[in-house]
C-alpha positions as CSV (number, residue, x, y, z in Angstrom):
1,M,0.0,0.0,0.0
2,S,1.2,3.5,-0.7
3,E,2.7,5.7,2.0
4,P,0.7,8.5,3.5
5,V,0.5,11.7,1.5
6,L,3.4,14.0,2.6
7,L,3.2,17.6,1.6
8,S,6.3,19.1,3.3
9,N,8.7,20.8,0.8
10,H,6.0,20.5,-1.9
11,V,4.8,23.4,-4.0
12,A,1.0,23.7,-3.6
13,P,-0.7,22.1,-6.6
14,A,-2.4,24.4,-9.0
15,I,-6.1,24.5,-8.5
16,S,-8.3,25.8,-11.4
17,R,-11.3,28.1,-10.8
18,E,-13.5,25.4,-12.3
19,M,-12.3,22.8,-9.8
20,L,-12.7,25.4,-7.0
21,S,-16.3,26.2,-7.9
22,R,-17.1,22.5,-8.3
23,L,-15.6,21.2,-5.1
24,D,-15.8,24.2,-2.7
25,V,-19.0,22.9,-1.2
26,S,-20.3,22.8,2.3
27,G,-19.3,19.8,4.3
28,P,-18.5,18.3,7.8
29,R,-15.1,18.7,9.4
30,Y,-15.3,15.0,10.6
31,T,-14.1,15.4,14.1
32,S,-16.5,12.5,14.5
33,Y,-18.6,10.2,12.4
34,P,-21.5,10.3,12.5
35,T,-21.3,14.1,12.8
36,A,-22.8,15.9,15.8
37,D,-25.8,17.1,13.7
38,R,-26.9,13.5,13.7
39,F,-27.3,13.3,17.4
40,V,-30.8,12.7,18.6
41,E,-32.8,14.0,21.6
42,A,-34.0,10.4,22.4
43,Y,-30.5,9.9,23.8
44,G,-30.3,11.1,27.3
45,P,-28.9,10.5,30.8
46,A,-30.0,6.8,30.9
47,Q,-28.1,6.0,27.7
48,Y,-25.0,7.8,28.9
49,L,-25.2,5.9,32.2
50,Q,-25.3,2.7,30.2
51,A,-22.2,3.7,28.2
52,L,-20.2,4.4,31.4
53,Q,-21.3,1.1,32.9
54,Q,-20.3,-0.8,29.7
55,R,-16.8,0.8,30.0
56,V,-16.5,-0.5,33.5
57,E,-17.7,-3.9,32.6
58,G,-15.2,-3.9,29.7
59,G,-12.2,-3.5,31.9
60,G,-12.4,0.3,32.7
61,A,-12.5,-0.1,36.5
62,V,-9.5,1.0,38.5
63,G,-6.6,-1.3,37.7
64,G,-8.4,-2.5,34.5
65,A,-6.8,-2.5,31.1
66,A,-9.0,0.1,29.4
67,T,-7.3,2.8,27.3
68,P,-6.7,6.0,29.4
69,L,-9.4,8.6,29.2
70,S,-9.3,12.0,27.5
71,I,-11.1,14.8,29.3
72,Y,-12.5,18.0,27.8
73,V,-13.6,20.8,30.0
74,H,-15.7,23.6,28.5
75,I,-15.4,27.1,30.1
76,P,-18.0,29.2,28.2
77,F,-17.3,32.7,29.5
78,C,-15.6,35.5,27.6
79,E,-15.3,39.2,28.5
80,S,-16.0,40.4,25.0
81,V,-17.4,38.9,21.8
82,C,-15.3,38.1,18.7
83,Y,-17.6,38.6,15.7
84,Y,-16.4,35.5,13.8
85,C,-16.9,33.1,16.8
86,A,-19.2,30.1,16.4
87,C,-18.4,28.6,19.8
88,N,-20.9,28.1,22.7
89,K,-20.1,31.1,24.9
90,V,-21.4,33.5,27.5
91,I,-20.3,37.1,27.2
92,T,-19.9,38.8,30.6
93,K,-17.6,41.0,32.6
94,H,-19.1,39.6,35.8
95,H,-16.4,37.1,36.9
96,E,-18.5,36.0,39.9
97,R,-20.7,34.1,37.5
98,A,-17.9,31.5,37.3
99,L,-18.6,30.4,40.9
100,E,-21.9,28.7,40.2
101,Y,-20.4,27.2,37.1
102,L,-17.5,25.7,39.0
103,D,-19.8,24.2,41.6
104,A,-21.8,22.6,38.8
105,L,-18.7,21.2,37.2
106,R,-17.7,19.6,40.5
107,T,-21.1,17.9,40.7
108,E,-20.7,16.6,37.2
109,I,-17.3,15.2,38.0
110,E,-18.7,13.5,41.1
111,L,-21.4,11.8,39.0
112,V,-18.9,10.5,36.5
113,V,-16.6,9.2,39.3
114,A,-19.6,7.5,41.0
115,Q,-20.0,5.3,37.8
116,L,-16.4,4.8,36.7
117,G,-14.7,4.7,40.1
118,R,-12.0,7.0,41.4
119,G,-8.6,6.9,39.9
120,Q,-9.3,6.3,36.2
121,A,-6.2,6.9,34.1
122,V,-6.2,10.1,32.0
123,S,-3.6,10.9,29.3
124,Q,-5.2,13.9,27.7
125,L,-6.9,17.0,29.3
126,H,-8.0,20.0,27.3
127,F,-9.6,23.2,28.7
128,G,-11.5,25.0,25.9
129,G,-14.1,27.7,25.6
130,G,-15.1,30.4,25.5
131,S,-12.0,31.6,27.3
132,P,-10.7,29.3,30.0
133,T,-8.4,32.1,31.2
134,F,-11.6,34.0,32.1
135,L,-11.2,32.0,35.4
136,T,-8.7,33.3,37.9
137,D,-5.6,31.3,38.7
138,D,-7.1,30.2,42.0
139,E,-10.2,29.0,40.3
140,L,-8.3,27.1,37.7
141,E,-6.1,25.6,40.4
142,G,-9.2,24.5,42.4
143,L,-10.8,22.9,39.4
144,L,-7.6,21.0,38.5
145,A,-7.4,19.8,42.1
146,T,-10.9,18.4,41.8
147,L,-10.0,16.6,38.6
148,Q,-6.8,15.3,40.0
149,S,-8.5,13.9,43.1
150,A,-11.1,12.2,40.8
151,F,-8.7,10.8,38.1
152,R,-5.1,9.7,37.8
153,F,-3.2,11.8,35.4
154,V,-0.5,9.7,33.9
155,P,3.1,11.0,33.4
156,G,3.9,12.2,29.9
157,G,0.2,13.0,29.1
158,E,-0.9,16.0,27.1
159,Y,-2.5,18.6,29.4
160,S,-3.5,21.7,27.4
161,I,-5.4,25.0,27.8
162,E,-6.6,27.5,25.3
163,I,-5.2,31.0,25.9
164,D,-6.8,34.4,25.1
165,P,-3.6,36.5,24.9
166,R,-5.6,39.5,26.1
167,T,-6.3,37.8,29.5
168,I,-2.8,36.5,30.3
169,D,0.6,37.7,31.3
170,A,4.0,36.1,32.1
171,S,3.1,35.6,35.8
172,R,-0.1,33.7,34.8
173,L,1.8,31.5,32.4
174,K,4.1,30.6,35.3
175,R,1.1,29.6,37.4
176,L,-0.4,27.5,34.6
177,A,2.9,25.6,34.3
178,A,3.0,25.0,38.0
179,M,-0.5,23.6,37.9
180,G,0.6,20.9,35.5
181,F,-0.4,22.3,32.1
182,N,2.3,21.4,29.5
183,R,0.6,22.6,26.3
184,L,-0.9,25.9,25.3
185,S,-3.0,27.1,22.4
186,F,-3.0,30.8,21.6
187,G,-6.0,32.2,19.9
188,V,-4.5,34.7,17.4
189,Q,-6.6,34.5,14.2
190,D,-4.8,37.3,12.4
191,F,-2.2,40.0,13.3
192,D,-3.3,42.7,10.9
193,P,-4.8,45.6,12.9
194,H,-7.5,46.3,10.3
195,V,-8.7,42.7,10.4
196,Q,-8.5,42.6,14.2
197,H,-10.8,45.7,14.4
198,A,-13.2,44.2,11.9
199,V,-13.7,41.1,14.0
200,H,-13.5,42.9,17.4
201,R,-10.4,41.1,18.7
202,V,-7.4,43.5,19.1
203,Q,-4.2,42.0,20.3
204,P,-0.9,43.4,19.0
205,F,1.8,41.2,17.6
206,E,4.2,42.4,20.3
207,Q,1.9,41.3,23.1
208,V,1.7,37.7,21.7
209,A,5.5,37.7,21.0
210,E,6.2,38.5,24.6
211,L,3.8,35.8,25.8
212,M,5.4,33.2,23.5
213,Q,8.8,34.0,24.8
214,A,7.6,33.7,28.4
215,A,5.9,30.4,27.6
216,R,9.1,29.0,26.1
217,A,11.0,30.1,29.3
218,E,8.5,28.2,31.4
219,G,9.1,25.0,29.5
220,F,5.8,24.3,27.9
221,E,6.3,21.2,25.7
222,S,4.1,22.4,22.8
223,I,2.6,25.7,21.8
224,N,-0.2,25.9,19.2
225,M,-1.4,29.0,17.4
226,D,-4.9,29.3,15.9
227,L,-5.3,31.3,12.7
228,I,-8.4,32.0,10.5
229,Y,-8.3,32.8,6.8
230,G,-11.3,34.3,5.0
231,L,-11.9,37.1,7.7
232,P,-13.2,40.5,6.7
233,K,-10.5,43.0,5.5
234,Q,-8.0,40.1,4.9
235,S,-6.1,40.2,1.6
236,L,-3.4,38.1,0.2
237,E,-0.8,40.7,1.1
238,S,-2.0,41.2,4.7
239,F,-2.3,37.5,5.2
240,Q,1.3,37.0,4.0
241,R,2.4,39.5,6.6
242,T,0.6,37.5,9.3
243,L,2.2,34.3,8.1
244,N,5.6,35.9,8.3
245,Q,4.9,37.1,11.9
246,V,3.7,33.7,12.9
247,T,6.7,31.8,11.7
248,S,9.0,34.3,13.3
249,L,7.5,33.1,16.6
250,K,7.9,29.4,15.6
251,P,4.9,27.8,17.4
252,D,5.1,24.0,17.4
253,R,1.8,23.7,15.8
254,V,-0.6,25.9,13.8
255,A,-4.3,25.3,13.3
256,L,-5.5,27.2,10.2
257,Y,-9.2,27.4,9.9
258,A,-11.4,28.7,7.1
259,Y,-13.9,31.2,8.3
260,A,-17.5,30.0,7.8
261,H,-19.8,33.0,7.5
262,L,-23.2,31.7,8.8
263,P,-24.9,34.8,10.3
264,Q,-28.2,33.0,10.2
265,R,-26.9,30.5,12.8
266,F,-24.4,32.6,14.8
267,K,-25.7,36.0,15.9
268,P,-22.3,37.7,16.4
269,Q,-21.4,37.1,12.8
270,R,-24.2,39.5,11.8
271,R,-21.9,42.3,12.8
272,I,-19.4,41.4,10.1
273,D,-19.7,43.3,6.8
274,A,-20.1,40.5,4.2
275,A,-18.9,42.9,1.5
276,A,-15.5,43.0,3.3
277,L,-15.0,39.2,3.1
278,P,-12.4,38.0,0.6
279,K,-13.5,36.3,-2.6
280,A,-13.4,32.5,-2.9
281,E,-10.4,32.8,-5.2
282,D,-8.5,34.8,-2.6
283,K,-9.4,32.3,0.1
284,I,-7.9,29.4,-1.8
285,G,-4.9,31.7,-2.5
286,M,-4.5,32.2,1.2
287,L,-4.6,28.4,1.8
288,S,-2.1,27.8,-1.0
289,M,0.1,30.6,0.4
290,A,0.0,29.1,3.9
291,I,0.9,25.6,2.7
292,N,3.9,26.9,0.7
293,H,5.0,29.3,3.5
294,F,4.8,26.8,6.3
295,G,6.4,24.1,4.1
296,A,9.4,26.4,3.5
297,S,9.6,27.2,7.3
298,D,10.2,23.7,8.6
299,Y,6.5,22.7,9.0
300,D,4.7,19.7,7.7
301,Y,1.2,20.1,6.4
302,I,-0.7,17.6,8.6
303,G,-3.9,17.8,6.7
304,M,-7.0,20.1,6.2
305,D,-6.2,22.6,9.0
306,H,-3.1,21.6,10.9
307,F,0.6,22.3,10.5
308,A,3.4,21.1,12.8
309,L,7.1,21.5,13.0
310,R,8.7,18.5,11.5
311,S,10.2,17.6,14.8
312,D,6.8,17.8,16.6
313,S,5.1,14.6,17.6
314,L,2.1,15.4,15.4
315,A,4.3,15.5,12.3
316,V,6.1,12.3,13.3
317,A,2.8,10.6,13.8
318,R,1.6,11.7,10.4
319,R,4.7,10.3,8.7
320,Q,4.4,7.1,10.6
321,G,0.7,6.6,9.9
322,R,-0.3,7.0,13.6
323,L,-2.4,10.1,13.3
324,H,-5.8,10.2,14.9
325,R,-8.7,12.7,14.9
326,N,-11.2,13.5,17.6
327,F,-13.5,16.3,18.7
328,Q,-10.5,18.6,19.3
329,G,-8.9,17.9,15.9
330,Y,-5.8,15.9,14.9
331,S,-4.1,14.1,17.7
332,T,-1.2,11.7,18.3
333,H,-3.2,9.7,20.9
334,P,-5.5,6.8,19.9
335,D,-9.2,7.8,19.7
336,S,-9.9,6.9,23.3
337,D,-13.0,7.5,25.4
338,L,-13.6,11.2,25.9
339,I,-15.4,12.6,29.0
340,G,-16.9,16.0,28.1
341,L,-17.5,18.2,31.1
342,G,-19.4,21.5,31.1
343,V,-22.1,23.2,29.1
344,S,-22.4,22.0,25.5
345,A,-19.4,19.6,25.9
346,I,-19.4,16.6,23.7
347,G,-18.1,13.2,24.8
348,R,-17.6,9.7,23.5
349,V,-17.7,6.5,25.5
350,G,-17.4,3.3,23.5
351,A,-19.9,3.3,20.7
352,H,-21.8,6.2,22.2
353,Y,-21.6,10.0,21.5
354,C,-23.3,12.4,23.8
355,Q,-23.6,16.1,24.3
356,N,-24.4,18.2,27.4
357,A,-27.1,20.9,27.6
358,K,-26.2,24.0,25.6
359,T,-27.6,26.6,28.0
360,L,-26.4,27.3,31.5
361,D,-30.0,27.2,32.9
362,E,-30.6,23.7,31.5
363,Y,-27.1,22.6,32.5
364,Y,-27.5,23.8,36.1
365,D,-31.0,22.4,36.4
366,S,-29.9,18.9,35.6
367,L,-27.0,19.0,38.0
368,R,-29.1,20.3,40.9
369,R,-31.1,17.1,40.4
370,R,-27.8,15.2,40.4
371,E,-28.5,14.0,36.9
372,F,-26.2,13.9,34.0
373,P,-26.9,17.0,31.8
374,I,-27.0,15.0,28.6
375,V,-29.6,16.3,26.2
376,R,-28.8,14.4,23.0
377,G,-26.4,11.8,21.6
378,L,-26.2,8.7,19.5
379,M,-25.5,5.0,19.8
380,L,-23.5,4.0,16.8
381,S,-24.7,1.2,14.5
382,R,-22.4,-1.4,13.0
383,D,-22.5,0.5,9.7
384,D,-21.6,3.7,11.5
385,L,-18.5,2.0,13.0
386,V,-17.4,0.7,9.6
387,R,-17.8,4.0,7.9
388,R,-16.2,5.9,10.8
389,A,-13.1,3.7,10.3
390,V,-13.0,4.5,6.6
391,I,-13.6,8.2,7.0
392,M,-11.0,8.6,9.7
393,A,-8.5,6.7,7.5
394,V,-9.1,9.2,4.8
395,M,-8.9,12.2,7.1
396,C,-5.8,11.1,9.0
397,Q,-3.7,8.8,6.8
398,G,-4.9,9.9,3.4
399,R,-5.4,6.3,2.5
400,V,-7.8,3.4,3.2
401,D,-6.3,-0.1,3.4
402,I,-9.0,-2.4,2.2
403,E,-7.6,-5.5,3.9
404,S,-7.5,-3.8,7.3
405,I,-11.1,-2.8,7.0
406,E,-12.2,-6.2,5.8
407,L,-10.4,-8.0,8.7
408,A,-11.6,-5.6,11.3
409,Y,-15.3,-5.6,10.3
410,L,-15.7,-8.8,8.4
411,I,-17.0,-7.3,5.2
412,D,-16.2,-7.5,1.5
413,F,-15.0,-3.9,1.0
414,R,-15.6,-3.6,-2.7
415,Q,-19.1,-5.0,-2.4
416,Y,-20.0,-3.0,0.7
417,F,-18.8,0.3,-0.8
418,A,-19.6,-0.4,-4.4
419,A,-21.8,2.7,-4.8
420,E,-19.1,4.9,-3.0
421,L,-16.3,3.5,-5.3
422,R,-18.4,4.6,-8.3
423,Q,-18.9,8.0,-6.8
424,L,-15.1,8.4,-6.4
425,E,-14.6,8.0,-10.1
426,P,-15.0,11.7,-11.0
427,L,-12.5,12.5,-8.2
428,V,-10.1,10.0,-9.7
429,E,-10.5,11.7,-13.1
430,S,-9.8,15.1,-11.4
431,G,-6.6,13.8,-9.9
432,L,-7.8,13.9,-6.3
433,V,-7.9,10.2,-5.6
434,Q,-6.2,7.0,-6.8
435,L,-8.0,3.7,-6.6
436,E,-5.3,1.1,-6.1
437,S,-5.4,-2.7,-6.0
438,D,-5.3,-2.7,-2.2
439,G,-6.9,0.6,-1.3
440,V,-7.9,4.2,-1.8
441,R,-5.3,6.9,-1.8
442,V,-5.7,10.7,-1.5
443,T,-3.3,12.6,-3.8
444,A,-1.4,15.7,-2.9
445,L,-4.0,17.7,-4.9
446,G,-6.8,15.8,-3.2
447,W,-5.5,16.8,0.2
448,Y,-6.9,20.3,-0.3
449,F,-10.4,18.7,-0.7
450,V,-10.0,15.8,1.8
451,R,-13.4,16.6,3.3
452,A,-15.1,16.2,-0.1
453,I,-13.5,12.7,-0.4
454,A,-14.6,11.7,3.1
455,M,-18.1,12.9,2.3
456,V,-18.5,10.2,-0.3
457,F,-18.5,7.5,2.5
458,D,-20.9,9.5,4.7
459,R,-24.2,7.5,4.4
460,H,-26.2,10.1,6.3
461,L,-25.0,12.9,4.1
462,Q,-25.5,11.0,0.9
463,A,-29.0,10.1,2.0
464,D,-30.3,13.6,2.4
465,K,-27.7,15.9,0.7
466,T,-28.4,18.6,3.3
467,V,-24.9,20.1,3.5
468,E,-25.7,23.8,3.7
469,R,-25.6,23.7,7.5
470,F,-21.8,22.9,7.4
471,S,-18.9,25.3,6.8
472,R,-17.5,25.4,3.2
473,I,-14.5,23.2,2.5
474,I,-12.3,26.1,1.3
């Protein structure tokens, strides 16, 4: 079978306007399959309780052989609104509102521990938001103490927190390191002042540079930087300047997201002047520019929206075919059970997906009754599991090994996916995919449109063709 697609040191393939218009469709990001829009409200606390019990019965009790857990903690609060944001958030300057939320989180943790047992191994922890640094250092330390008394954090794990540079300084970075966080993710988006004003997120380059230097001094193992292309007031020239500034700081990883303008769904985006958004041709130009720029700056293109220094563990995993994808994006860790904590948090336990209540009132109400705040989810069918394996192979390795899928799921791949293989033929003709004797391989050109390739295997999407609710691929 062919090796994974490697794009480091490659010139970005030429993409015609015809191909752009044909393939720049709306589609899922595939942080899961089935995607979260397929979750149903018939799934609730009772089903989640069943999932946790099945984990214990399968060897997840203390001392068992279950894979270590991942934990995601959602902190929804932000002091000000960023107009592009599509996250579940609460805009407030009243920091005292965090007290009730932290009490609710502690109750939710207690409910999980009551089912799994105290001391479950954890190898990944991620604080996201919102802005986790909305919490004070003492509040973060207290929440971590609660988690550390409930779970066993293994040495060498990945313990990360998202940082709003406007809410942090060198002394806070020192405290975060002392708490045990070893990875940071800086929300930058763009360094151009005109773009920052247009999206209501002003943070000078010099401020971020000072924080990066302080974080390096504190010994954080990995620093990620989030960027967005397609924002209002962005141009090819301004984005090139941002790329130059980013690589001058040398973050270990860069997540580069395409802005999805969906004002009908996300109210803050209504404050963005649609006429100021770059054209589709300029967006693909920014993506091509980024791939070329990072490739020339010692980064590997991991896929879709991630870049990593060639020495980084994510790039090594990509080269070795060990890349994984979960609700936080690409990861080096196997797709283990994920406990989602906090309002709107999504989790996965076994063949179950689940999501917490999206409003604080509903979240608090469930926990006052000492009931899991699950409001929707999904129990995966056998077909879901087969297709998830194929889609994640496409998204992570850029290839599907037919024999591996057949042995794991006891199917005849070519018969099972006969319709999908026919649907791939136009993508083969366009040079995006190669159908080989032992599998399906994404080409270097196809890596730009990897979501479109994965969509072919999405039974739910192919059945109803309702893709408009998703962000566009480019």
